[in-house]
ZASE-335811 format. One line per 5 residues: number of its first residue (from 0); for each residue y, x, z of N, C-alpha, C. Coordinates in steps of 0.02 Angstrom, whole numbers. Each point is the difference from the previous one (the first is absolute). Layout:
# ZASE-335811
NUM) Y X Z Y X Z Y X Z; ...
This chain:
# ZASE-335811
0) 2290 2893 -475 -73 -2 8 -17 5 73; -44 -43 23 -17 -4 71 -73 20 11; -11 41 51 -69 15 20 -22 -52 50; -56 -33 -15 -21 -56 41 -72 9 21; -13 -7 64 -70 -3 23 -16 -73 12
5) -61 -19 -17 -15 -71 3 -73 -13 18; -13 -57 27 -67 -24 12 -18 -43 -59; -62 -23 -2 -21 -43 -55 42 -63 0; 29 -19 -58 43 -58 -3 -38 -65 8; 33 -49 29 -30 -66 5 -1 -34 -67
10) -43 -49 -9 -4 -36 -63 66 -34 -15; 22 6 -64 62 -32 -19 -1 -75 13; 54 -26 27 3 -71 14 3 -41 -62; 14 32 -58 -1 -35 -63 -71 -6 -27; -48 32 31 -68 0 -25 -33 -67 7
15) -55 -7 -36 -40 -61 7 -23 -5 72; -9 -61 23 -13 -12 71 -64 32 23; -47 12 -46 -65 27 20 3 72 20; 52 37 -17 3 71 16 23 10 72; -31 48 33 18 15 69 16 73 8
20) 27 20 57 26 69 8 -56 50 1; 17 62 -20 -50 53 -8 -11 36 67; -62 22 10 -15 40 59 18 72 -14; 41 30 42 27 66 -13 -53 52 -11; -50 3 42 -47 56 -2 -48 -3 -58
25) -3 -56 -37 -50 -6 -52 24 22 -68; 63 14 -9 27 14 -66 18 74 -7; -23 30 -56 12 70 -14 74 15 -6; 22 56 28 67 23 -11 52 -30 46; -19 -43 46 48 -34 43 -1 31 69
30) 56 25 26 1 30 66 -15 -51 53; -29 23 54 -17 -46 54 63 -22 36; -5 -57 34 57 -26 35 23 48 54; -47 38 27 19 47 53 42 58 -26; -4 13 -66 35 57 -29 65 -19 -34
35) 15 -65 -8 60 -20 -35 32 -58 35; 66 -6 -9 36 -55 31 28 -45 -54; 10 -63 15 24 -47 -49 69 19 -23; 12 -10 -64 65 16 -30 48 -58 11; 60 15 23 52 -50 7 56 18 -48
40) 2 -32 -60 51 17 -49 70 -10 27; 43 46 -13 69 -4 25 48 -29 -51; -15 10 -65 44 -27 -51 -35 5 -68; 25 -38 -47 -23 3 -68 60 -12 -45; 7 39 -52 57 -7 -46 -14 -56 -49
45) 42 -51 2 -7 -57 -46 36 17 -65; -36 0 -56 30 15 -64 -17 -56 -50; 46 -16 -46 -14 -54 -48 -49 21 -55; -4 64 -14 -44 26 -51 -8 75 10; -34 32 -47 -18 71 11 46 48 -38
50) 53 -24 -31 45 43 -38 27 58 41; 22 -15 61 27 51 44 -50 56 14; -62 -19 12 -52 50 17 -19 42 -60; 9 -28 -60 -19 37 -61 41 63 -8; 56 5 35 42 59 -6 -29 61 37
55) -44 -13 49 -27 54 40 -76 5 -1; -34 -55 -11 -73 -1 1 -27 12 -70; -40 52 -8 -23 19 -66 -72 -19 -13; -37 -17 52 -70 -20 -8 -8 -68 34; -26 -49 -38 -7 -68 24 -74 -20 0
60) -24 -19 58 -69 -24 8 3 -77 4; -21 -33 -53 9 -72 -7 -64 -39 11; 2 -47 46 -53 -48 8 2 -48 -60; -56 -35 -13 -1 -47 -56 15 -72 22; -49 -29 33 3 -71 18 57 -13 50
65) 43 -46 -16 56 -16 45 60 44 -11; -6 51 -42 56 45 -17 14 -2 -74; -49 18 -41 8 -1 -72 -16 -69 -30; -47 -35 29 -20 -65 -26 -27 -44 55; -10 -64 -15 -24 -48 50 -75 -10 -2
70) -35 47 -32 -72 -6 -7 -20 -26 -68; 47 -32 -35 -12 -28 -66 55 20 -49; 62 -7 22 58 11 -43 48 50 31; 30 43 -43 48 49 25 64 -34 25; 29 29 53 67 -21 20 49 32 -50
75) 40 -41 -34 47 28 -50 44 55 28; 24 -8 61 42 51 30 -37 65 12; -66 -5 12 -40 60 12 -10 39 -65; -9 -35 -55 -6 34 -65 64 38 -14; 56 -31 12 65 32 -12 8 61 46
80) -18 -7 63 7 55 48 -44 59 -19; -62 -13 -20 -45 55 -20 28 36 -61; 25 -38 -48 29 30 -61 60 45 18; 44 -26 42 59 39 18 -18 63 39; -49 -6 45 -22 60 37 -26 53 -49
85) -41 -21 -46 -26 47 -50 57 33 -39; 48 -40 -22 56 26 -39 43 47 41; -1 -7 66 39 44 43 -33 68 9; -62 7 -23 -37 62 8 -47 1 59; -4 -54 38 -45 -4 57 -73 -2 -23
90) -44 23 42 -72 -2 -13 -29 -60 36; -34 -44 -37 -28 -61 28 -76 5 3; -27 -16 59 -72 -1 9 -20 -66 31; -52 -30 -26 -28 -61 30 -51 21 52; 9 -23 62 -48 11 53 -21 -68 26
95) -61 -19 -14 -20 -70 9 -66 -7 37; -3 -48 44 -63 -21 30 -34 -49 -47; -19 26 -58 -38 -39 -48 -72 23 1; -46 -46 -3 -71 17 0 -22 36 -63; 42 -4 -51 -20 26 -66 25 72 -11
100) -29 32 -49 16 69 -13 70 7 -30; 28 59 6 69 12 -19 13 -12 -74; -50 16 -42 11 -5 -73 16 -70 -23; -20 -51 38 12 -69 -21 70 -24 18; 33 35 45 62 -25 28 56 -7 -52
105) 15 55 -35 54 -2 -49 -16 -46 -59; -64 -8 -15 -20 -46 -53 18 -72 18; -5 -15 64 16 -69 22 75 -9 8; 35 54 17 73 -5 8 37 -6 -66; -28 30 -53 35 1 -64 13 -71 -28
110) -49 -46 -1 14 -67 -25 51 -38 42; 11 22 62 49 -32 43 71 23 -16; 7 53 -39 66 24 -18 16 70 23; -47 33 35 10 68 24 -27 50 -51; 42 44 -23 -20 52 -47 -40 54 37
115) -62 13 -20 -39 52 34 35 67 1; 44 13 -49 35 64 -2 48 9 58; 18 -55 33 46 6 57 -34 33 60; -67 -1 2 -36 21 60 -32 68 -11; 4 42 51 -28 68 -3 -72 2 24
120) -23 -52 35 -68 0 24 -16 -62 41; -64 -9 13 -25 -57 38 -55 23 47; 2 -23 62 -56 10 46 -14 -68 32; -62 -22 -6 -21 -63 31 -54 15 52; -5 -45 49 -52 9 50 -69 -6 -32
125) -5 -40 -54 -64 -5 -35 -19 65 -33; 49 37 -25 -13 66 -30 -23 49 53; 34 1 57 -20 45 55 -71 -16 22; -15 -65 6 -68 -20 19 -51 25 -50; 13 -11 -64 -47 21 -52 -12 76 4
130) 53 38 7 -7 73 2 -39 23 60; 12 -30 57 -35 21 61 -74 -18 -4; -15 -58 -28 -71 -20 -8 -34 44 -52; 36 16 -53 -29 41 -54 -14 71 23; 37 25 50 -8 69 22 -44 6 61
135) -39 -52 16 -43 3 59 -48 60 -3; -26 15 -59 -46 56 -6 35 66 15; 62 7 -24 38 61 15 14 5 74; 17 -57 31 14 0 72 -63 21 39; -57 -21 -25 -62 17 35 -11 76 -2
140) 16 30 -56 -7 73 -5 51 36 46; 62 -26 2 50 30 44 -18 -7 73; -25 -60 18 -17 -12 70 -57 45 23; -41 22 -47 -56 44 18 15 73 -6; 63 17 -18 19 69 -9 45 24 57
145) -19 51 34 40 26 55 66 27 -25; 55 -20 31 65 25 -18 29 -29 -64; -30 -54 -26 24 -27 -63 65 -37 7; 18 -19 61 62 -38 9 45 36 50; 65 -14 -5 48 37 41 12 -32 68
150) -20 -63 9 16 -32 64 -52 -50 20; 3 -19 65 -50 -46 26 3 -67 -35; 62 -24 -15 7 -65 -31 -34 -1 -69; 11 53 -40 -31 5 -65 -76 3 6; -24 40 48 -72 5 11 -29 -68 15
155) 32 -36 46 -24 -66 20 1 -48 -58; 52 4 -42 5 -44 -57 -55 15 -51; -13 64 -12 -54 18 -47 -67 -26 25; -11 7 65 -63 -23 29 -7 -75 -6; 55 -36 9 -2 -73 -5 -23 -21 -70
160) 32 27 -51 -17 -19 -69 -68 24 -20; -19 59 24 -66 27 -17 -57 -42 29; 12 -30 58 -53 -37 33 3 -75 -14; 43 -20 -47 12 -71 -11 -61 -38 -25; -41 33 -40 -57 -35 -30 20 -32 -67
165) -47 -37 -30 14 -29 -67 -7 -76 -1; -29 -30 52 -9 -73 0 60 -33 34; 34 -43 -37 58 -33 29 0 -75 -14; 28 -37 47 15 -70 -10 72 -3 -25; 9 -30 -58 63 6 -36 38 -66 -3
170) 59 -2 32 46 -57 -5 45 13 -61; 2 -47 -47 36 13 -61 39 -61 -23; 25 3 -61 38 -56 -28 -44 -40 -47; 20 -62 -11 -35 -44 -46 48 -23 -55; 46 -45 18 48 -25 -50 47 56 -23
175) 14 49 44 44 55 -18 -37 54 -41; -66 -6 -5 -39 49 -37 -33 49 47; -66 7 -4 -37 44 46 19 74 -10; -9 39 53 14 71 -3 -63 38 -21; 2 38 -55 -59 37 -22 -17 58 46
180) -64 12 9 -24 53 43 -44 50 -37; -14 -11 -64 -42 45 -37 28 71 2; -45 49 6 19 70 2 11 27 69; -7 -43 52 13 22 69 -65 11 39; -57 -7 -33 -65 10 33 -6 -44 62
185) 15 -65 -10 -5 -49 54 -52 -53 -17; -32 -24 52 -45 -58 -6 29 -55 43; 18 -56 -29 27 -56 39 -57 -43 27; 10 -23 62 -48 -45 33 40 -60 25; -36 -53 16 33 -61 24 -14 -14 73
190) -42 40 31 -17 -8 71 28 58 40; 42 -13 50 28 54 41 -53 44 32; -59 -28 13 -53 38 32 -28 54 -47; 13 -7 -65 -25 49 -48 53 50 -21; 62 -10 23 56 41 -24 10 63 41
195) 25 53 -34 22 61 35 74 -6 19; 38 -39 -39 71 -10 14 24 -62 -37; 61 -20 17 33 -57 -32 57 26 -44; 12 -34 -56 53 20 -46 40 -63 -18; 66 1 15 41 -58 -10 53 13 -54
200) -12 -29 -59 49 1 -54 37 -67 -7; -33 -54 21 28 -66 -8 -21 -49 53; 23 -62 -5 -15 -50 51 -24 -65 -32; -29 4 -60 -23 -61 -34 -75 -6 -6; -35 57 0 -72 -3 -14 -36 58 33
205) -66 -10 8 -45 55 19 -39 19 -62; 3 63 -18 -33 24 -60 -76 -7 5; -31 -9 -57 -73 -6 -1 -34 67 12; -64 -3 15 -39 61 12 -15 35 -67; 1 66 3 -17 37 -61 28 69 -1
210) -18 37 -52 24 69 -9 46 6 -60; 9 -54 -38 47 -1 -56 45 -61 6; 58 4 -32 46 -57 2 -29 -62 -34; -42 11 -49 -32 -57 -34 -47 -36 48; -38 38 38 -45 -31 50 40 -35 54
215) 54 31 23 40 -29 54 31 -66 -21; 25 -2 -61 33 -60 -24 -46 -61 0; -63 12 -12 -48 -56 -2 -11 -31 69; 11 39 52 -12 -27 68 62 -10 41; 59 13 -29 63 -7 38 11 -73 19
220) 23 -11 62 9 -67 26 70 -8 29; 36 -52 -24 65 -16 31 -11 -15 73; 40 29 44 -12 -3 72 65 -14 37; -2 -46 47 60 -17 39 15 55 50; 62 0 25 18 49 51 -41 -10 63
225) -13 -61 18 -41 -13 60 -69 30 -7; -30 -7 -59 -66 28 -12 2 77 1; 55 28 -26 8 72 2 6 24 73; 33 -39 41 7 19 70 -69 3 34; -44 -47 -18 -67 1 29 -40 62 -22
230) 9 20 -62 -32 61 -24 27 61 38; 65 0 13 30 55 38 -28 3 71; -11 -56 30 -28 -2 68 -69 33 1; -40 -15 -51 -67 29 -2 3 75 -12; 48 21 -43 8 72 -12 26 36 61
235) 44 -34 38 29 31 59 -52 14 54; -53 -41 0 -54 12 49 -33 67 -12; 8 26 -62 -28 66 -16 54 53 -5; 63 -20 11 57 46 -4 3 35 -68; -12 -37 -53 3 29 -68 72 17 -17
240) 11 54 -37 68 15 -24 24 -53 -50; 65 -12 0 31 -45 -49 53 39 -39; -8 6 -65 49 33 -43 44 -55 -30; 65 5 12 46 -53 -21 43 26 -59; -16 -25 -60 34 24 -60 69 -30 -8
245) 15 -53 36 67 -30 0 16 -21 71; 39 39 37 15 -16 70 49 -57 11; 31 -27 -54 46 -56 9 -35 -59 32; 35 -33 46 -26 -60 32 9 -60 -45; 60 -5 -29 16 -53 -48 41 31 -56
250) 8 -37 -55 44 22 -53 31 -62 -31; 54 10 -38 31 -55 -35 -43 -19 -59; -1 -66 -16 -42 -25 -54 36 -50 -44; 63 15 -17 38 -46 -42 10 -67 33; -11 -53 -37 8 -68 28 -52 -17 52
255) -54 39 3 -54 -13 49 19 23 70; 55 37 7 22 23 66 -38 62 21; -13 6 65 -34 59 27 -76 -7 -7; -31 55 -20 -73 0 -10 -32 52 46; -58 -15 30 -34 48 44 -27 60 -38
260) 7 58 29 -23 62 -29 -52 33 46; -33 54 -23 -52 31 41 22 26 67; 65 12 10 24 20 65 -15 -52 54; -6 -62 -21 -20 -53 47 -70 14 28; -46 20 -44 -68 17 21 2 61 46
265) 43 48 -16 5 61 40 22 -16 71; 48 -45 8 25 -18 67 -54 -34 40; -35 -47 -31 -55 -31 35 -51 52 23; -21 42 -47 -55 47 15 20 50 53; 62 21 0 23 49 49 -7 -26 71
270) 4 -65 8 -8 -31 66 -73 -10 19; -44 6 -50 -72 -13 13 -39 63 16; 17 56 -33 -39 61 8 20 38 63; -44 43 22 13 41 59 5 74 -16; -9 19 -63 2 69 -21 69 19 -24
275) 28 55 26 64 25 -23 -4 18 -75; 51 -17 -37 3 19 -70 -46 -38 -46; -25 -58 23 -46 -39 -42 35 -31 -60; 65 -14 6 38 -30 -54 42 55 -34; -12 9 -64 36 51 -38 48 -34 -49
280) 65 7 12 50 -28 -44 16 51 -54; -7 -19 -63 8 47 -55 70 -6 -33; 44 -37 32 68 -8 -26 50 -4 56; 60 -23 -17 54 -7 49 -22 -44 58; 14 19 63 45 54 22 -33 68 12
285) -63 7 -19 -34 63 15 29 58 -41; 0 59 30 29 59 -33 -38 21 -62; -62 -22 -8 -40 23 -55 32 -14 -68; 32 -59 -6 31 -17 -64 69 33 -8; 36 9 54 65 34 -3 -9 74 -17
290) -52 31 29 -13 69 -16 -13 9 -75; -37 -48 -29 -16 4 -71 64 -6 -43; 42 -49 16 58 -11 -42 53 54 10; 9 25 61 49 52 12 -21 66 -34; -65 12 -1 -25 59 -37 15 -9 -74
295) -10 -60 -26 14 -14 -70 73 10 -17; 45 -18 45 72 6 -13 26 71 9; -40 43 31 24 68 13 46 3 61; -13 -43 48 43 -4 60 -33 39 57; 41 38 36 -25 36 57 56 36 36
300) -18 38 51 50 35 42 3 75 -17; -35 22 -51 0 71 -16 48 15 -59; 15 64 -10 48 19 -51 -25 -12 -71; -67 -2 -9 -26 -8 -67 -10 -73 -20; 21 -48 42 -5 -70 -19 64 -23 -32
305) -6 -47 -46 58 -22 -40 47 -45 40; -29 -42 43 39 -48 38 -16 8 75; 51 -16 41 -11 -3 72 -10 -72 20; -27 -13 59 -8 -69 23 66 -40 0; 56 34 8 65 -34 1 18 -28 -69
310) -33 24 -53 13 -25 -67 -39 -63 -16; -46 -20 45 -48 -53 -14 16 -62 39; -11 -58 -32 8 -64 35 -57 -46 -23; -29 -36 47 -53 -47 -15 27 -72 5; -19 -42 -47 24 -69 -2 -59 -48 6
315) 4 -48 47 -55 -47 7 20 -60 40; -41 -53 -4 15 -63 35 -42 -11 61; -42 48 18 -43 -7 59 22 50 55; 22 -26 56 17 44 56 -61 38 24; -55 -34 3 -62 28 27 -28 56 -44
320) 8 -7 -66 -30 48 -45 52 47 -32; 49 -28 -34 49 42 -36 46 38 46; 31 -35 47 50 32 43 -34 46 51; -51 -25 34 -35 41 49 -32 61 -34; -27 -9 -60 -29 56 -36 52 53 -18
325) 59 -24 -22 53 47 -16 24 38 62; 4 -36 57 18 33 63 -48 56 16; -64 -13 -6 -51 52 16 1 57 -50; 18 -15 -62 2 52 -52 64 41 3; 49 -23 40 61 38 8 50 -8 -55
330) -1 -60 -33 49 -13 -53 37 -65 17; 60 -8 -29 40 -60 12 -33 -60 -33; 20 -60 24 -29 -61 -26 53 -52 -14; -12 -41 -52 40 -59 -15 -45 -60 10; 17 -43 46 -39 -60 14 26 -57 -43
335) -44 -29 -42 18 -57 -41 -15 -63 39; 52 -34 22 -8 -56 47 -31 -62 -31; 9 -10 -65 -22 -61 -31 -72 -3 -20; -41 47 24 -71 0 -15 -41 -38 51; -52 31 27 -46 -36 43 31 -21 67
340) 55 31 20 32 -16 63 57 -51 -7; 9 -28 -59 59 -43 -14 5 -57 49; -53 -36 11 3 -58 45 13 22 72; -31 54 20 8 28 67 73 19 13; 35 20 -53 69 22 6 50 -56 -11
345) -25 -62 -8 44 -57 -9 24 -8 -72; -35 29 -48 19 -6 -70 -38 -55 -36; -16 -52 35 -36 -58 -26 -74 17 -12; -16 33 -55 -69 18 -15 1 55 -52; -59 27 -14 -6 49 -54 16 -35 -66
350) 48 26 -36 22 -32 -62 -36 29 -60; -11 -42 -50 -28 23 -63 54 36 -40; -21 34 -53 47 37 -41 52 -47 -31; -22 -60 -19 46 -48 -29 55 -20 49; -18 -6 63 49 -19 52 47 58 17
355) -27 61 -1 41 58 17 49 16 -56; -23 -4 -62 43 16 -57 26 71 4; 65 9 -11 29 68 3 15 21 72; -15 -43 48 9 18 70 68 -17 29; 47 -19 -43 68 -13 24 5 -60 46
360) -47 -46 -5 3 -60 42 -41 5 63; -29 58 14 -42 9 60 43 29 55; 11 -39 52 42 23 57 -41 45 46; 31 51 28 -35 44 46 -15 -35 66; -54 18 33 -14 -29 66 44 31 53
365) -1 -29 59 37 28 56 -29 67 19; 43 50 11 -23 66 18 -42 0 64; 20 -43 47 -37 -3 62 -73 -20 -10; -11 -46 -47 -69 -21 -15 -41 58 -29; 33 40 -42 -35 57 -28 -20 49 54
370) 46 14 46 -15 47 54 -54 -27 46; 1 -65 12 -53 -29 42 -68 6 -34; -2 -15 -64 -64 5 -37 -23 73 -3; 46 46 -9 -18 70 -4 -28 25 67; 31 -23 55 -26 20 65 -69 -29 11
375) -11 -62 -21 -66 -31 8 -54 39 -38; 19 27 -58 -48 36 -41 3 76 11; 39 19 52 2 70 22 19 48 -57; 55 -16 -34 23 43 -53 76 -3 -3; 30 41 -43 72 5 -1 26 10 -71
380) 19 -54 -34 28 7 -68 69 32 2; 14 40 -50 66 32 -5 50 -45 -34; -23 -37 -52 42 -45 -38 -36 -66 -10; 39 -52 -13 -29 -66 -14 39 -32 -57; -36 -30 -48 30 -37 -54 -33 -69 -2
385) 37 -52 -22 -32 -66 -7 -59 1 -48; 14 29 -60 -52 11 -51 16 66 -35; -48 26 -38 9 65 -32 42 -8 -63; 64 17 5 46 -4 -57 46 61 1; 33 10 -56 45 58 -6 63 -9 43
């Protein structure tokens, strides 16, 4: 396990061309360039599968897209690996930059061939977003109570959520299914000049104005990325906060290849605003989601915790999100090379589940390319596999 200090990572070169690099000072939880130095990875252990690690790692934090499935279909080797890990007695947790709530995750994995009983828990960035928005009233009470928090960071965080307001311009999904907002005491608007903040769950549509999901659906409009960028420019003129429910820049989409995610909007907006902390990432690589899942697993450094950080390993296909996030959380990482970085690493392209099969025909990339990519994204993977297999 390596302790790594890092600056905000540059946009993945596998990303859609429209995404650009993030401005360091605009994103919550990212140390300034003056306080951290770029990471230069010295080595990565190349392994054909995760069988060897299963002997020592008892808690597994598994990404979904690009690890368990291609966005549509499960990788057969991943189903086998998850089953074997469960049978070995390991605890499996899904930690995902999904815009949707955690309860939906295992329901979607089951038809793909993953038994929900194999998993001990799920934390998604959409769930973290929902909980933080739902607790705005509680945060307001805490922010107004002297001594309610133990540290300056917590105080500042409570104040941020308490002062967020209720009017938001909402970027959501259309063909993938809109994200419901009922129960969060939010009013959606379509004009940035009327908004208190921006909320990014998707990259396909701008939600309609209203106070109920029924009202919003009637006015929702499919919107191009270019049009979303123009809305961001107008919002940036007012330095409105942007809550990012899915920090991924791109994700795998089966035969469709790589698809743009809300992290693309976050990167654009971070370069537009002038206020520190205007962009709030609710998932990987931010510590907010790792803190949630590690608490769920019972992992810590004290005697009353069940597992130590050395027992934990995170698996993901994004250097910028999965590996860098694991570095900051102080746990080991397994980098899955055949995901969003496949083309960058000389592996032709991101392969569908049908092409990957059981993984036996997927050759590993050159180690040097992995180290170069890791240095570019300012992170340090401990292990690398071509695809997630036993």
